N, C-alpha and C positions, 0 to 999 in steps of 0.2 A: 691678466690679459682680458681685454674687452672684445667681445664678438659683436659685429654690427651688420645688420641687414635692413634694407628699407621696408618699413611697414607703414602704409599711409594712414588710413583712419579706421582700419579694421580693428575688431576687438579680438584679443588673443585669450582664449579660454583654455585653462590648463587644469587637468584633473589631478589636483593635489590636495593634501590635507594641510590646513593652516592652524596656527595658534596651538601647536603642541598636540594636535590630534594624530591618531595613527592612521596610516594609509588604509584604504578599503581592503577587505579580505581578498586574498588572491593576487594582490599586487606585489611585485618584487621590490627589494630595496633599491635597485638601480633605476626603477621607473621615476622616482622623485627627482633624482639627479638628471635624468634625461629631460624631464619636463622643465626643470630650472634652466638647463642648458638651452632649451628652446626659447625661453625668455631672453637669454643672453644673445642668441643668434638673431633674434628678430628686433633687436634694439635699432633705433633710428641712426643712420650715419650722420655725423656732424654733432651729435649730442654726446660729447665725450664725458664720461664719468669715470672716476677712479676711486678705489677703496683701499685704504691701508690700515692694517691693524698694528697695535703696539708690539705684538709678538705673534709669530706663526705657530708657536707651540705653547700650550698652557696646561696646567693641571686642572682637572675637573673641579669646579667650584671657584676657581680664580676669576678675578675681575678681568674684563676685556675692555680695551679702549680702541677707538678707531677714528679715522678721518675720511670724510667723503668730500671729493672735489668734483665740481661740475663746470664745464665750459659754457654752459647756458643756464639762465635762471630757471628755477623750477621748484618742485616739491620732492623732498627726499623721503623714501620708504626703505627701511633696512630690515632684511629678513635673515634669520639664522636657520640653516638646515642642520638638524641634529646629527650626531655621530651614529645614530641608529639607522640613518638613511631613510627614515620613514616620516620624520616630523619636520615641519617648516613653521616657524613662528614669526609673526610680525613683531619686531623688536622696537621699531620707531616709525611713526609716532606712537605714543603710548598714553596711558591714563595720567602719567606724571608730566608729560611733555608733548604737547601737540604742535609746537612751533617748528614746522619742518620746511619752511621756505629757505632756499639757498640762492644767493645772488650769482650772476654770471661771473665766472673766473674766480670764485671764492671757495673756501673750505669750511666744512662744518665738523667740529670735533664732537664725538659722541663717546660715552654718555655725558650729559651735563651734570653739574654737581648734585642735583636733586634726585637722581636715579642711578642705577647701576646695570651694566651688562655683565653676564658671567658665563663661563663654560659650564654647560649643563650635563655633560656626560651622556653615556658611559665613555670610557676611553675609546678613542678611534679618530676617524677623520670626518670633520664636518665642514661646512661652508658658510660664509656670510655673503649676502648679495645686497647691493645698493641699487635702487631704481630711482631715477629722477624723471618726473613727468612734467610736461609744460603747464598742465592744469592740475589743481588739487583733485585727489580722488575722494569720492563720497565714502567716508568710513562706514556709514550705515550700510550702504550697498556692498561694500567690501566685506563687511561682517556677514551679510546675507549670502554672498558668494562663498565665503569660507564655510558657512553652514552646509552648503551644497557640495563642498569638496572641490571648488574651482577658484582660480585666481584670474580675474579679468583685468587686463591692462589695455587701455585705449591709447593708440599711438598719437603723437610721437612720444618716445621715452628713450632714455639712455640707461645703461646698466653696467655694473662691474661686479665681479665675484672673486673672492679669495678663499684659499684653503685655511682651515683652522684645525690643527692637530691637538687633540686632548689626550693627556696621559692620566693614569690613576693618581689620586691624591697621595 
């Protein structure tokens, strides 16, 4: 399900931990999901994005494959929210694959042959979120924001999120 709300050119700042970092002390596990949901709700109408995984349930350690579709041309960013409810990682683009452009009306299959996505555990419910922006994000600036515990997305963007259930190996 894709949530859409108009967000003109404002920057959305979300207090979350990225790249596998733990949430700040005192934060609850549900805060991360609430923040990610805010990204979903503030996506730009008309920028339809969908995300489909090869399976909704996998064993921890198993490979995950997915497909992102976008009604508009843009740049794809794929995030994985851990089953611990506290971690969010930027899965794509990554050091192995930075070619994240998607043409309007097309699909992008991930991962590509030179890298792998996997269920990270522990057993539980996690989420994958795809974001498509009309302009590329500055990965250095994104890394800086990550270091500060924030995710900043400039509008317009489209987003989609799916549930990923992980079971013990």
